[in-house]
VOVEX-713925 format. One record per atom (N, C-alpha, C, O): residue number from 1; chain; atom name; x, y, z. Coordinates in steps of 0.2 Angstrom, whole numbers, plus 2048, in hexadecimal, padded with zeros to 3 digits. Layout:
<kegus>
KEGU:nr:kette:atom:east:north:up
KEGU:NUM:A:CA:X:Y:Z $
...
</kegus>
This chain:
<kegus>
KEGU:nr:kette:atom:east:north:up
KEGU:1:A:N:291:AE3:52B $
KEGU:1:A:CA:293:AE5:525 $
KEGU:1:A:C:28D:AE9:521 $
KEGU:1:A:O:28E:AEE:51E $
KEGU:2:A:N:287:AE6:521 $
KEGU:2:A:CA:281:AE9:51E $
KEGU:2:A:C:27F:AF0:520 $
KEGU:2:A:O:27D:AF4:51C $
KEGU:3:A:N:281:AF1:526 $
KEGU:3:A:CA:27F:AF8:529 $
KEGU:3:A:C:284:AFD:527 $
KEGU:3:A:O:283:B03:528 $
KEGU:4:A:N:289:AFC:523 $
KEGU:4:A:CA:28E:B01:521 $
KEGU:4:A:C:28E:B02:519 $
KEGU:4:A:O:292:B06:517 $
KEGU:5:A:N:289:AFE:516 $
KEGU:5:A:CA:289:AFF:50F $
KEGU:5:A:C:285:B06:50D $
KEGU:5:A:O:280:B07:510 $
KEGU:6:A:N:287:B0A:508 $
KEGU:6:A:CA:283:B10:506 $
KEGU:6:A:C:27D:B0E:502 $
KEGU:6:A:O:27E:B09:4FE $
KEGU:7:A:N:278:B11:503 $
KEGU:7:A:CA:272:B10:4FF $
KEGU:7:A:C:270:B15:4FA $
KEGU:7:A:O:26A:B14:4F7 $
KEGU:8:A:N:274:B19:4F8 $
KEGU:8:A:CA:273:B1E:4F3 $
KEGU:8:A:C:271:B1B:4EC $
KEGU:8:A:O:26D:B1E:4E9 $
KEGU:9:A:N:275:B16:4EA $
KEGU:9:A:CA:274:B13:4E4 $
KEGU:9:A:C:26C:B10:4E4 $
KEGU:9:A:O:269:B11:4DF $
KEGU:10:A:N:26A:B0D:4E9 $
KEGU:10:A:CA:264:B0A:4E9 $
KEGU:10:A:C:25E:B0F:4E9 $
KEGU:10:A:O:259:B0F:4E6 $
KEGU:11:A:N:260:B15:4ED $
KEGU:11:A:CA:25B:B1A:4ED $
KEGU:11:A:C:25A:B1D:4E6 $
KEGU:11:A:O:254:B1F:4E5 $
KEGU:12:A:N:25F:B1D:4E2 $
KEGU:12:A:CA:25E:B20:4DB $
KEGU:12:A:C:25A:B1B:4D7 $
KEGU:12:A:O:256:B1D:4D2 $
KEGU:13:A:N:25C:B15:4D7 $
KEGU:13:A:CA:259:B10:4D2 $
KEGU:13:A:C:253:B0C:4D4 $
KEGU:13:A:O:24F:B09:4D0 $
KEGU:14:A:N:252:B0B:4DB $
KEGU:14:A:CA:24C:B07:4DD $
KEGU:14:A:C:245:B0A:4DB $
KEGU:14:A:O:241:B06:4D9 $
KEGU:15:A:N:244:B11:4DA $
KEGU:15:A:CA:23E:B13:4D8 $
KEGU:15:A:C:23C:B10:4D1 $
KEGU:15:A:O:236:B0F:4CF $
KEGU:16:A:N:241:B10:4CC $
KEGU:16:A:CA:240:B0D:4C6 $
KEGU:16:A:C:23E:B06:4C6 $
KEGU:16:A:O:239:B04:4C2 $
KEGU:17:A:N:241:B02:4CB $
KEGU:17:A:CA:23F:AFB:4CB $
KEGU:17:A:C:238:AFA:4CE $
KEGU:17:A:O:234:AF6:4CC $
KEGU:18:A:N:236:AFE:4D3 $
KEGU:18:A:CA:230:AFE:4D6 $
KEGU:18:A:C:22A:B00:4D0 $
KEGU:18:A:O:225:AFD:4D0 $
KEGU:19:A:N:22C:B05:4CC $
KEGU:19:A:CA:228:B07:4C7 $
KEGU:19:A:C:227:B01:4C2 $
KEGU:19:A:O:221:B00:4BF $
KEGU:20:A:N:22C:AFE:4C0 $
KEGU:20:A:CA:22B:AF8:4BC $
KEGU:20:A:C:227:AF2:4BF $
KEGU:20:A:O:223:AEF:4BB $
KEGU:21:A:N:227:AF1:4C5 $
KEGU:21:A:CA:223:AED:4C9 $
KEGU:21:A:C:21C:AEF:4C8 $
KEGU:21:A:O:217:AEB:4C7 $
KEGU:22:A:N:21B:AF5:4CA $
KEGU:22:A:CA:214:AF8:4C9 $
KEGU:22:A:C:211:AF7:4C2 $
KEGU:22:A:O:20B:AF5:4C2 $
KEGU:23:A:N:215:AF9:4BD $
KEGU:23:A:CA:212:AF8:4B6 $
KEGU:23:A:C:211:AF1:4B5 $
KEGU:23:A:O:20C:AEF:4B1 $
KEGU:24:A:N:215:AEC:4B7 $
KEGU:24:A:CA:214:AE5:4B6 $
KEGU:24:A:C:20D:AE3:4B9 $
KEGU:24:A:O:209:AE0:4B6 $
KEGU:25:A:N:20C:AE5:4BF $
KEGU:25:A:CA:206:AE3:4C3 $
KEGU:25:A:C:200:AE6:4BF $
KEGU:25:A:O:1FB:AE3:4BF $
KEGU:26:A:N:201:AEC:4BD $
KEGU:26:A:CA:1FB:AF0:4BA $
KEGU:26:A:C:1F9:AED:4B4 $
KEGU:26:A:O:1F3:AEC:4B2 $
KEGU:27:A:N:1FE:AEA:4AF $
KEGU:27:A:CA:1FC:AE8:4A9 $
KEGU:27:A:C:1FD:AE1:4A7 $
KEGU:27:A:O:1FB:ADE:4A2 $
KEGU:28:A:N:1FF:ADD:4AC $
KEGU:28:A:CA:200:AD6:4AB $
KEGU:28:A:C:1FA:AD2:4AB $
KEGU:28:A:O:1F6:AD2:4B0 $
KEGU:29:A:N:1F9:ACE:4A6 $
KEGU:29:A:CA:1F3:ACA:4A6 $
KEGU:29:A:C:1F4:AC3:4AA $
KEGU:29:A:O:1EF:AC0:4AC $
KEGU:30:A:N:1FA:AC2:4AC $
KEGU:30:A:CA:1FC:ABC:4B0 $
KEGU:30:A:C:1F9:ABD:4B8 $
KEGU:30:A:O:1F9:AB8:4BB $
KEGU:31:A:N:1F8:AC3:4BA $
KEGU:31:A:CA:1F6:AC4:4C1 $
KEGU:31:A:C:1EE:AC3:4C1 $
KEGU:31:A:O:1EA:AC6:4BE $
KEGU:32:A:N:1ED:ABF:4C6 $
KEGU:32:A:CA:1E6:ABD:4C7 $
KEGU:32:A:C:1E5:AB8:4CD $
KEGU:32:A:O:1E9:AB8:4D1 $
KEGU:33:A:N:1DF:AB5:4CD $
KEGU:33:A:CA:1DD:AB1:4D2 $
KEGU:33:A:C:1DF:AA9:4D1 $
KEGU:33:A:O:1DE:AA5:4D5 $
KEGU:34:A:N:1E2:AA8:4CB $
KEGU:34:A:CA:1E4:AA1:4C9 $
KEGU:34:A:C:1EB:AA0:4C8 $
KEGU:34:A:O:1EF:AA5:4C6 $
KEGU:35:A:N:1EE:A9A:4CA $
KEGU:35:A:CA:1F5:A99:4C9 $
KEGU:35:A:C:1F6:A98:4C2 $
KEGU:35:A:O:1F2:A96:4BE $
KEGU:36:A:N:1FC:A9A:4C0 $
KEGU:36:A:CA:1FF:A99:4B9 $
KEGU:36:A:C:204:A94:4B9 $
KEGU:36:A:O:206:A91:4BE $
KEGU:37:A:N:207:A94:4B3 $
KEGU:37:A:CA:20D:A8F:4B2 $
KEGU:37:A:C:213:A91:4B6 $
KEGU:37:A:O:215:A97:4B6 $
KEGU:38:A:N:216:A8D:4BA $
KEGU:38:A:CA:21D:A8E:4BD $
KEGU:38:A:C:222:A8F:4B8 $
KEGU:38:A:O:223:A8B:4B4 $
KEGU:39:A:N:227:A94:4B9 $
KEGU:39:A:CA:22C:A95:4B4 $
KEGU:39:A:C:233:A93:4B7 $
KEGU:39:A:O:237:A91:4B3 $
KEGU:40:A:N:234:A92:4BE $
KEGU:40:A:CA:23A:A90:4C0 $
KEGU:40:A:C:239:A8B:4C6 $
KEGU:40:A:O:233:A8B:4C9 $
KEGU:41:A:N:23D:A87:4C8 $
KEGU:41:A:CA:23D:A82:4CD $
KEGU:41:A:C:23D:A86:4D4 $
KEGU:41:A:O:240:A8B:4D5 $
KEGU:42:A:N:239:A83:4D8 $
KEGU:42:A:CA:238:A86:4DF $
KEGU:42:A:C:23F:A87:4E3 $
KEGU:42:A:O:240:A8C:4E6 $
KEGU:43:A:N:244:A82:4E1 $
KEGU:43:A:CA:24A:A82:4E4 $
KEGU:43:A:C:24F:A88:4E2 $
KEGU:43:A:O:252:A8B:4E6 $
KEGU:44:A:N:24E:A89:4DB $
KEGU:44:A:CA:252:A8F:4D8 $
KEGU:44:A:C:24F:A95:4DB $
KEGU:44:A:O:253:A9A:4DC $
KEGU:45:A:N:248:A95:4DB $
KEGU:45:A:CA:245:A9B:4DE $
KEGU:45:A:C:247:A9D:4E5 $
KEGU:45:A:O:249:AA2:4E7 $
KEGU:46:A:N:248:A97:4E9 $
KEGU:46:A:CA:24A:A98:4F0 $
KEGU:46:A:C:251:A9B:4F1 $
KEGU:46:A:O:252:A9F:4F5 $
KEGU:47:A:N:255:A98:4ED $
KEGU:47:A:CA:25C:A9A:4ED $
KEGU:47:A:C:25D:AA1:4EA $
KEGU:47:A:O:261:AA5:4ED $
KEGU:48:A:N:25B:AA2:4E4 $
KEGU:48:A:CA:25D:AA8:4E1 $
KEGU:48:A:C:258:AAE:4E3 $
KEGU:48:A:O:25B:AB4:4E5 $
KEGU:49:A:N:252:AAD:4E2 $
KEGU:49:A:CA:24D:AB3:4E3 $
KEGU:49:A:C:24D:AB5:4EB $
KEGU:49:A:O:24D:ABB:4EC $
KEGU:50:A:N:24B:AB0:4EF $
KEGU:50:A:CA:24A:AB2:4F6 $
KEGU:50:A:C:251:AB4:4F9 $
KEGU:50:A:O:250:AB9:4FD $
KEGU:51:A:N:256:AB2:4F7 $
KEGU:51:A:CA:25D:AB4:4FA $
KEGU:51:A:C:25E:ABC:4F8 $
KEGU:51:A:O:25F:AC0:4FC $
KEGU:52:A:N:25D:ABD:4F1 $
KEGU:52:A:CA:25E:AC4:4EE $
KEGU:52:A:C:259:AC9:4F2 $
KEGU:52:A:O:25B:ACE:4F4 $
KEGU:53:A:N:252:AC7:4F1 $
KEGU:53:A:CA:24D:ACB:4F4 $
KEGU:53:A:C:24E:ACC:4FC $
KEGU:53:A:O:24C:AD1:4FF $
KEGU:54:A:N:250:AC7:4FF $
KEGU:54:A:CA:251:AC7:506 $
KEGU:54:A:C:256:ACC:508 $
KEGU:54:A:O:256:AD0:50D $
KEGU:55:A:N:25C:ACC:504 $
KEGU:55:A:CA:261:AD0:505 $
KEGU:55:A:C:25F:AD7:504 $
KEGU:55:A:O:260:ADC:508 $
KEGU:56:A:N:25C:AD8:4FE $
KEGU:56:A:CA:259:ADF:4FD $
KEGU:56:A:C:254:AE2:502 $
KEGU:56:A:O:255:AE7:504 $
KEGU:57:A:N:250:ADD:505 $
KEGU:57:A:CA:24B:ADF:50A $
KEGU:57:A:C:24F:AE1:510 $
KEGU:57:A:O:24D:AE6:513 $
KEGU:58:A:N:253:ADD:512 $
KEGU:58:A:CA:257:ADF:518 $
KEGU:58:A:C:25B:AE5:518 $
KEGU:58:A:O:25C:AE8:51D $
KEGU:59:A:N:25E:AE6:512 $
KEGU:59:A:CA:262:AEC:511 $
KEGU:59:A:C:25E:AF3:510 $
KEGU:59:A:O:260:AF8:513 $
KEGU:60:A:N:25A:AF2:50B $
KEGU:60:A:CA:256:AF8:509 $
KEGU:60:A:C:24F:AF8:50A $
KEGU:60:A:O:24C:AFD:50E $
KEGU:61:A:N:24B:AF4:507 $
KEGU:61:A:CA:244:AF2:509 $
KEGU:61:A:C:23F:AF5:505 $
KEGU:61:A:O:23A:AF1:504 $
KEGU:62:A:N:23E:AFB:502 $
KEGU:62:A:CA:238:AFD:4FF $
KEGU:62:A:C:236:AF8:4F9 $
KEGU:62:A:O:23A:AF6:4F5 $
KEGU:63:A:N:230:AF6:4F9 $
KEGU:63:A:CA:22D:AF2:4F4 $
KEGU:63:A:C:22F:AEB:4F4 $
KEGU:63:A:O:22E:AE7:4EF $
KEGU:64:A:N:232:AE9:4FA $
KEGU:64:A:CA:234:AE2:4FA $
KEGU:64:A:C:22E:ADD:4F9 $
KEGU:64:A:O:22E:AD8:4F6 $
KEGU:65:A:N:228:ADF:4FD $
KEGU:65:A:CA:222:ADB:4FC $
KEGU:65:A:C:220:ADA:4F5 $
KEGU:65:A:O:21E:AD5:4F2 $
KEGU:66:A:N:220:AE0:4F1 $
KEGU:66:A:CA:21E:AE0:4EA $
KEGU:66:A:C:223:ADC:4E6 $
KEGU:66:A:O:221:AD8:4E1 $
KEGU:67:A:N:229:ADC:4E7 $
KEGU:67:A:CA:22E:AD8:4E4 $
KEGU:67:A:C:22D:AD1:4E5 $
KEGU:67:A:O:22E:ACD:4E1 $
KEGU:68:A:N:22C:ACF:4EB $
KEGU:68:A:CA:22B:AC8:4ED $
KEGU:68:A:C:225:AC5:4E9 $
KEGU:68:A:O:225:AC0:4E6 $
KEGU:69:A:N:21F:AC9:4EA $
KEGU:69:A:CA:219:AC7:4E6 $
KEGU:69:A:C:21A:AC7:4DF $
KEGU:69:A:O:218:AC2:4DC $
KEGU:70:A:N:21D:ACB:4DC $
KEGU:70:A:CA:21F:ACB:4D5 $
KEGU:70:A:C:223:AC5:4D3 $
KEGU:70:A:O:221:AC1:4CE $
KEGU:71:A:N:227:AC3:4D7 $
KEGU:71:A:CA:22B:ABD:4D6 $
KEGU:71:A:C:227:AB6:4D7 $
KEGU:71:A:O:228:AB2:4D2 $
KEGU:72:A:N:223:AB6:4DC $
KEGU:72:A:CA:21E:AB0:4DC $
KEGU:72:A:C:21A:AB0:4D6 $
KEGU:72:A:O:218:AAA:4D4 $
KEGU:73:A:N:217:AB5:4D4 $
KEGU:73:A:CA:212:AB5:4CF $
KEGU:73:A:C:216:AB3:4C8 $
KEGU:73:A:O:214:AAF:4C4 $
KEGU:74:A:N:21B:AB7:4C6 $
KEGU:74:A:CA:21E:AB6:4C0 $
KEGU:74:A:C:223:AB0:4BF $
KEGU:74:A:O:223:AAD:4BA $
KEGU:75:A:N:226:AAE:4C5 $
KEGU:75:A:CA:22A:AA8:4C4 $
KEGU:75:A:C:227:AA2:4C7 $
KEGU:75:A:O:229:A9C:4C4 $
KEGU:76:A:N:223:AA2:4CC $
KEGU:76:A:CA:220:A9C:4CE $
KEGU:76:A:C:219:A9B:4CC $
KEGU:76:A:O:216:A95:4CD $
KEGU:77:A:N:216:AA0:4C9 $
KEGU:77:A:CA:20F:A9F:4C6 $
KEGU:77:A:C:20A:A9F:4CB $
KEGU:77:A:O:204:A9E:4CA $
KEGU:78:A:N:20B:AA2:4D1 $
KEGU:78:A:CA:206:AA2:4D6 $
KEGU:78:A:C:201:AA8:4D5 $
KEGU:78:A:O:203:AAD:4D2 $
KEGU:79:A:N:1FB:AA6:4D7 $
KEGU:79:A:CA:1F6:AAC:4D6 $
KEGU:79:A:C:1F8:AB1:4DB $
KEGU:79:A:O:1FC:AB0:4E0 $
KEGU:80:A:N:1F5:AB7:4DA $
KEGU:80:A:CA:1F7:ABD:4DE $
KEGU:80:A:C:1F5:ABC:4E6 $
KEGU:80:A:O:1F9:ABE:4EA $
KEGU:81:A:N:1F0:AB9:4E8 $
KEGU:81:A:CA:1EE:AB8:4EF $
KEGU:81:A:C:1F3:AB3:4F2 $
KEGU:81:A:O:1F6:AB4:4F7 $
KEGU:82:A:N:1F5:AAE:4EF $
KEGU:82:A:CA:1FA:AA9:4F1 $
KEGU:82:A:C:201:AAC:4F1 $
KEGU:82:A:O:204:AAB:4F6 $
KEGU:83:A:N:202:AB0:4EC $
KEGU:83:A:CA:209:AB4:4EC $
KEGU:83:A:C:209:AB8:4F2 $
KEGU:83:A:O:20F:AB9:4F5 $
KEGU:84:A:N:204:ABC:4F3 $
KEGU:84:A:CA:204:AC1:4F9 $
KEGU:84:A:C:205:ABD:500 $
KEGU:84:A:O:208:AC0:504 $
KEGU:85:A:N:202:AB7:500 $
KEGU:85:A:CA:202:AB4:507 $
KEGU:85:A:C:209:AB1:508 $
KEGU:85:A:O:20C:AB2:50D $
KEGU:86:A:N:20D:AAF:503 $
KEGU:86:A:CA:213:AAC:503 $
KEGU:86:A:C:218:AB2:504 $
KEGU:86:A:O:21D:AB2:508 $
KEGU:87:A:N:217:AB8:501 $
KEGU:87:A:CA:21B:ABE:502 $
KEGU:87:A:C:21B:AC0:509 $
KEGU:87:A:O:220:AC2:50C $
KEGU:88:A:N:215:AC0:50D $
KEGU:88:A:CA:215:AC2:514 $
KEGU:88:A:C:219:ABD:518 $
KEGU:88:A:O:21D:AC0:51C $
KEGU:89:A:N:21A:AB7:516 $
KEGU:89:A:CA:21E:AB2:51A $
KEGU:89:A:C:225:AB4:519 $
KEGU:89:A:O:229:AB4:51E $
KEGU:90:A:N:227:AB5:513 $
KEGU:90:A:CA:22E:AB7:511 $
KEGU:90:A:C:230:ABE:514 $
KEGU:90:A:O:236:ABF:517 $
KEGU:91:A:N:22B:AC3:514 $
KEGU:91:A:CA:22D:AC9:518 $
KEGU:91:A:C:22E:AC8:51F $
KEGU:91:A:O:232:ACC:522 $
KEGU:92:A:N:22A:AC4:522 $
KEGU:92:A:CA:22B:AC3:529 $
KEGU:92:A:C:232:AC0:52A $
KEGU:92:A:O:235:AC2:52F $
KEGU:93:A:N:234:ABB:526 $
KEGU:93:A:CA:23B:AB9:527 $
KEGU:93:A:C:240:ABE:526 $
KEGU:93:A:O:245:ABE:52A $
KEGU:94:A:N:240:AC2:520 $
KEGU:94:A:CA:245:AC7:51F $
KEGU:94:A:C:245:ACC:524 $
KEGU:94:A:O:24A:ACF:526 $
KEGU:95:A:N:23F:ACE:526 $
KEGU:95:A:CA:23F:AD4:52C $
KEGU:95:A:C:242:AD1:532 $
KEGU:95:A:O:245:AD5:536 $
KEGU:96:A:N:240:ACB:534 $
KEGU:96:A:CA:243:AC8:53A $
KEGU:96:A:C:24B:AC7:53A $
KEGU:96:A:O:24E:AC9:53E $
KEGU:97:A:N:24D:AC5:534 $
KEGU:97:A:CA:255:AC5:533 $
KEGU:97:A:C:258:ACC:533 $
KEGU:97:A:O:25D:ACD:537 $
KEGU:98:A:N:254:AD1:530 $
KEGU:98:A:CA:257:AD8:531 $
KEGU:98:A:C:257:ADA:538 $
KEGU:98:A:O:25C:ADE:53A $
KEGU:99:A:N:252:AD9:53B $
KEGU:99:A:CA:251:ADB:542 $
KEGU:99:A:C:257:AD8:546 $
KEGU:99:A:O:25A:ADC:54A $
KEGU:100:A:N:258:AD2:545 $
KEGU:100:A:CA:25E:ACF:549 $
KEGU:100:A:C:265:AD2:547 $
KEGU:100:A:O:268:AD3:54C $
KEGU:101:A:N:266:AD4:541 $
KEGU:101:A:CA:26C:AD7:53F $
KEGU:101:A:C:26C:ADE:542 $
KEGU:101:A:O:272:AE0:545 $
KEGU:102:A:N:267:AE1:542 $
KEGU:102:A:CA:267:AE8:545 $
KEGU:102:A:C:267:AE8:54D $
KEGU:102:A:O:26A:AED:550 $
KEGU:103:A:N:264:AE3:550 $
KEGU:103:A:CA:265:AE3:557 $
KEGU:103:A:C:26C:AE1:559 $
KEGU:103:A:O:26F:AE4:55D $
KEGU:104:A:N:26F:ADD:555 $
KEGU:104:A:CA:276:ADB:556 $
KEGU:104:A:C:27B:AE1:555 $
KEGU:104:A:O:280:AE2:559 $
KEGU:105:A:N:279:AE6:550 $
KEGU:105:A:CA:27D:AEC:54F $
KEGU:105:A:C:27B:AF1:554 $
KEGU:105:A:O:27E:AF7:554 $
KEGU:106:A:N:276:AF0:558 $
KEGU:106:A:CA:274:AF6:55C $
KEGU:106:A:C:270:AFC:559 $
KEGU:106:A:O:270:B01:55C $
KEGU:107:A:N:26D:AFA:553 $
KEGU:107:A:CA:26A:B00:54F $
KEGU:107:A:C:262:AFF:54F $
KEGU:107:A:O:260:AFF:549 $
KEGU:108:A:N:25F:AFE:554 $
KEGU:108:A:CA:258:AFD:554 $
KEGU:108:A:C:254:B03:558 $
KEGU:108:A:O:256:B04:55E $
KEGU:109:A:N:24F:B06:555 $
KEGU:109:A:CA:24B:B0B:558 $
KEGU:109:A:C:245:B07:55A $
KEGU:109:A:O:240:B07:557 $
KEGU:110:A:N:245:B05:561 $
KEGU:110:A:CA:240:B00:563 $
KEGU:110:A:C:239:B03:563 $
KEGU:110:A:O:234:AFF:561 $
KEGU:111:A:N:238:B09:565 $
KEGU:111:A:CA:231:B0C:565 $
KEGU:111:A:C:22E:B0C:55E $
KEGU:111:A:O:228:B0A:55D $
KEGU:112:A:N:232:B0E:559 $
KEGU:112:A:CA:22F:B0E:552 $
KEGU:112:A:C:22E:B07:550 $
KEGU:112:A:O:229:B06:54C $
KEGU:113:A:N:233:B03:551 $
KEGU:113:A:CA:232:AFC:54F $
KEGU:113:A:C:22C:AF8:552 $
KEGU:113:A:O:229:AF5:54E $
KEGU:114:A:N:22B:AFA:558 $
KEGU:114:A:CA:225:AF6:55B $
KEGU:114:A:C:21F:AF9:558 $
KEGU:114:A:O:21A:AF5:557 $
KEGU:115:A:N:21E:B00:557 $
KEGU:115:A:CA:218:B03:553 $
KEGU:115:A:C:218:B00:54C $
KEGU:115:A:O:212:AFE:54A $
KEGU:116:A:N:21D:AFF:549 $
KEGU:116:A:CA:21D:AFC:542 $
KEGU:116:A:C:21A:AF4:542 $
KEGU:116:A:O:217:AF2:53E $
KEGU:117:A:N:21D:AF1:547 $
KEGU:117:A:CA:21B:AEA:548 $
KEGU:117:A:C:213:AE9:54A $
KEGU:117:A:O:210:AE5:547 $
KEGU:118:A:N:211:AEE:54E $
KEGU:118:A:CA:209:AED:54F $
KEGU:118:A:C:206:AEF:549 $
KEGU:118:A:O:201:AEC:547 $
KEGU:119:A:N:208:AF4:545 $
KEGU:119:A:CA:205:AF6:53F $
KEGU:119:A:C:205:AF0:53A $
KEGU:119:A:O:200:AEF:536 $
KEGU:120:A:N:20B:AED:539 $
KEGU:120:A:CA:20B:AE7:535 $
KEGU:120:A:C:207:AE1:537 $
KEGU:120:A:O:203:ADE:532 $
KEGU:121:A:N:206:AE0:53D $
KEGU:121:A:CA:201:ADB:53F $
KEGU:121:A:C:1FA:ADC:53E $
KEGU:121:A:O:1F7:AD8:53B $
KEGU:122:A:N:1F8:AE3:53F $
KEGU:122:A:CA:1F1:AE5:53E $
KEGU:122:A:C:1F0:AE4:536 $
KEGU:122:A:O:1EB:AE2:534 $
KEGU:123:A:N:1F5:AE7:532 $
KEGU:123:A:CA:1F4:AE6:52B $
KEGU:123:A:C:1F4:ADF:528 $
KEGU:123:A:O:1EF:ADE:524 $
KEGU:124:A:N:1F8:ADB:52B $
KEGU:124:A:CA:1F8:AD4:529 $
KEGU:124:A:C:1F2:AD1:52B $
KEGU:124:A:O:1EF:ACD:527 $
KEGU:125:A:N:1EF:AD2:531 $
KEGU:125:A:CA:1E9:ACF:533 $
KEGU:125:A:C:1E3:AD0:52F $
KEGU:125:A:O:1E0:ACC:52D $
KEGU:126:A:N:1E2:AD7:52E $
KEGU:126:A:CA:1DC:AD9:52A $
KEGU:126:A:C:1DD:AD9:523 $
KEGU:126:A:O:1D8:AD7:51F $
KEGU:127:A:N:1E3:ADA:521 $
KEGU:127:A:CA:1E4:AD9:51A $
KEGU:127:A:C:1E4:AD2:517 $
KEGU:127:A:O:1E1:AD1:511 $
KEGU:128:A:N:1E6:ACD:51B $
KEGU:128:A:CA:1E5:AC6:518 $
KEGU:128:A:C:1DE:AC4:518 $
KEGU:128:A:O:1DC:AC1:513 $
KEGU:129:A:N:1D9:AC7:51C $
KEGU:129:A:CA:1D2:AC6:51C $
KEGU:129:A:C:1CF:AC9:515 $
KEGU:129:A:O:1CB:AC6:512 $
KEGU:130:A:N:1D2:ACF:514 $
KEGU:130:A:CA:1CF:AD2:50E $
KEGU:130:A:C:1D1:ACF:508 $
KEGU:130:A:O:1CE:ACE:503 $
KEGU:131:A:N:1D8:ACC:508 $
KEGU:131:A:CA:1DA:AC9:502 $
KEGU:131:A:C:1D6:AC2:501 $
KEGU:131:A:O:1D5:AC1:4FB $
KEGU:132:A:N:1D5:ABF:506 $
KEGU:132:A:CA:1D1:AB9:505 $
KEGU:132:A:C:1CA:ABA:502 $
KEGU:132:A:O:1C7:AB6:4FF $
KEGU:133:A:N:1C7:AC0:504 $
KEGU:133:A:CA:1C0:AC1:501 $
KEGU:133:A:C:1C0:AC4:4FA $
KEGU:133:A:O:1BC:AC2:4F6 $
KEGU:134:A:N:1C5:AC8:4F9 $
KEGU:134:A:CA:1C5:ACC:4F2 $
KEGU:134:A:C:1CA:AC9:4ED $
KEGU:134:A:O:1CA:ACA:4E7 $
KEGU:135:A:N:1D0:AC6:4F0 $
KEGU:135:A:CA:1D5:AC3:4EB $
KEGU:135:A:C:1D9:AC9:4E7 $
KEGU:135:A:O:1DA:ACE:4EA $
KEGU:136:A:N:1DA:AC7:4E1 $
KEGU:136:A:CA:1DE:ACC:4DD $
KEGU:136:A:C:1DB:AD3:4DB $
KEGU:136:A:O:1DE:AD7:4DA $
KEGU:137:A:N:1D4:AD3:4DC $
KEGU:137:A:CA:1D0:AD9:4DB $
KEGU:137:A:C:1D2:ADE:4E0 $
KEGU:137:A:O:1D2:AE4:4DF $
KEGU:138:A:N:1D5:ADC:4E6 $
KEGU:138:A:CA:1D7:AE1:4EB $
KEGU:138:A:C:1DF:AE1:4EB $
KEGU:138:A:O:1E1:AE7:4EB $
KEGU:139:A:N:1E2:ADC:4EA $
KEGU:139:A:CA:1E9:ADC:4EB $
KEGU:139:A:C:1ED:AE0:4E5 $
KEGU:139:A:O:1F1:AE4:4E6 $
KEGU:140:A:N:1EA:ADF:4DF $
KEGU:140:A:CA:1EE:AE2:4D9 $
KEGU:140:A:C:1EE:AE9:4DA $
KEGU:140:A:O:1F3:AED:4D9 $
KEGU:141:A:N:1E8:AED:4DB $
KEGU:141:A:CA:1E8:AF4:4DB $
KEGU:141:A:C:1EC:AF7:4E1 $
KEGU:141:A:O:1EF:AFC:4E1 $
KEGU:142:A:N:1EC:AF3:4E7 $
KEGU:142:A:CA:1EF:AF5:4ED $
KEGU:142:A:C:1F7:AF5:4EB $
KEGU:142:A:O:1FB:AF9:4ED $
KEGU:143:A:N:1F9:AEF:4E8 $
KEGU:143:A:CA:200:AEE:4E7 $
KEGU:143:A:C:203:AF4:4E2 $
KEGU:143:A:O:208:AF7:4E3 $
KEGU:144:A:N:1FF:AF6:4DD $
KEGU:144:A:CA:201:AFB:4D8 $
KEGU:144:A:C:201:B02:4DC $
KEGU:144:A:O:205:B06:4DB $
KEGU:145:A:N:1FC:B03:4E0 $
KEGU:145:A:CA:1FB:B09:4E4 $
KEGU:145:A:C:201:B0A:4E8 $
KEGU:145:A:O:204:B0F:4E9 $
KEGU:146:A:N:203:B05:4EC $
KEGU:146:A:CA:209:B05:4F1 $
KEGU:146:A:C:20F:B06:4ED $
KEGU:146:A:O:213:B0A:4EF $
KEGU:147:A:N:210:B03:4E7 $
KEGU:147:A:CA:216:B04:4E3 $
KEGU:147:A:C:217:B0C:4E1 $
KEGU:147:A:O:21C:B0F:4E2 $
KEGU:148:A:N:211:B0F:4DF $
KEGU:148:A:CA:211:B16:4DD $
KEGU:148:A:C:212:B1A:4E2 $
KEGU:148:A:O:216:B1F:4E2 $
KEGU:149:A:N:20F:B19:4E8 $
KEGU:149:A:CA:210:B1D:4EE $
KEGU:149:A:C:218:B1C:4F0 $
KEGU:149:A:O:21A:B21:4F3 $
KEGU:150:A:N:21B:B17:4F0 $
KEGU:150:A:CA:222:B16:4F2 $
KEGU:150:A:C:226:B1A:4ED $
KEGU:150:A:O:22B:B1D:4EF $
KEGU:151:A:N:225:B1A:4E7 $
KEGU:151:A:CA:229:B1E:4E2 $
KEGU:151:A:C:228:B25:4E4 $
KEGU:151:A:O:22D:B29:4E4 $
KEGU:152:A:N:222:B27:4E5 $
KEGU:152:A:CA:221:B2E:4E7 $
KEGU:152:A:C:225:B30:4ED $
KEGU:152:A:O:228:B35:4ED $
KEGU:153:A:N:225:B2C:4F2 $
KEGU:153:A:CA:228:B2D:4F8 $
KEGU:153:A:C:230:B2D:4F7 $
KEGU:153:A:O:233:B32:4F9 $
KEGU:154:A:N:232:B29:4F3 $
KEGU:154:A:CA:239:B28:4F2 $
KEGU:154:A:C:23C:B2E:4EE $
KEGU:154:A:O:242:B30:4EF $
KEGU:155:A:N:238:B30:4E9 $
KEGU:155:A:CA:23B:B35:4E4 $
KEGU:155:A:C:239:B3C:4E6 $
KEGU:155:A:O:23D:B40:4E6 $
KEGU:156:A:N:233:B3D:4E8 $
KEGU:156:A:CA:231:B44:4E9 $
KEGU:156:A:C:232:B46:4F0 $
KEGU:156:A:O:235:B4B:4F2 $
KEGU:157:A:N:230:B42:4F5 $
KEGU:157:A:CA:231:B44:4FC $
KEGU:157:A:C:238:B43:4FF $
KEGU:157:A:O:23A:B47:503 $
KEGU:158:A:N:23C:B3F:4FC $
KEGU:158:A:CA:243:B3F:4FE $
KEGU:158:A:C:248:B44:4FB $
KEGU:158:A:O:24D:B45:4FD $
KEGU:159:A:N:245:B48:4F7 $
KEGU:159:A:CA:249:B4E:4F4 $
KEGU:159:A:C:249:B54:4F8 $
KEGU:159:A:O:24D:B58:4F8 $
KEGU:160:A:N:244:B54:4FD $
KEGU:160:A:CA:243:B5A:502 $
KEGU:160:A:C:248:B59:508 $
KEGU:160:A:O:248:B5D:50C $
</kegus>
């Protein structure tokens, strides 16, 4: 079913959502190296947020990591390094589930997927070391930069 849903609505509206995420990370005083007050119960988070963002990531994908990190920081009060670590685990789960669905549907470009998997592994391996050394001083500017690059790609490059 998921492979037959049109994505035009998301293509038009997701850049605005990504921009809101970037602005939140850019100006929020809650983002840092210390945990803050938890706003919702972990069970509610697991049912509502991870299900919603997992579906979004499997269907569309852009900025899923930023949306997961934002959710961990703003709703569970995690510091940015901890939120990023948990985000990586959830992205592994959502990407694995997506891969299973697309394998089942026969819609996988294996050569591209394997290249992406290697890139993801290298980035996760060395990125996690950098996060442990630098914390939010590294993660915050990278998150904001990636958000704005995604907006640029989705709005400007997709028009040609």
